[in-house]
C-alpha angles and dihedrals in degrees: 000000000000109000123186131176114245092256094048090047090053092047089053093042108035093177086078121073129213091242093048093050093046089052092051090049093047090054095039092122093056101034097052100250090120091047089056091045089232093138120064118191119200106181104304093338116104118204130187119224096216099203094047091045091057091046087054090051090052090049090052090055092052095054113105116223 
């Protein structure tokens, strides 16, 4: 498991913005991030499970609209 804070994740992946990530985290129940266990909450701290986050992105691309 590779956990990064939101800020460290953004530093490592500059194509994501703080606002964009905060929005994804806020809507994690409805967008599937929680279903993929890509967000880990430890008290008030929010961590990103990098591998699961990228699996979630791949799953989003395979959904037919």
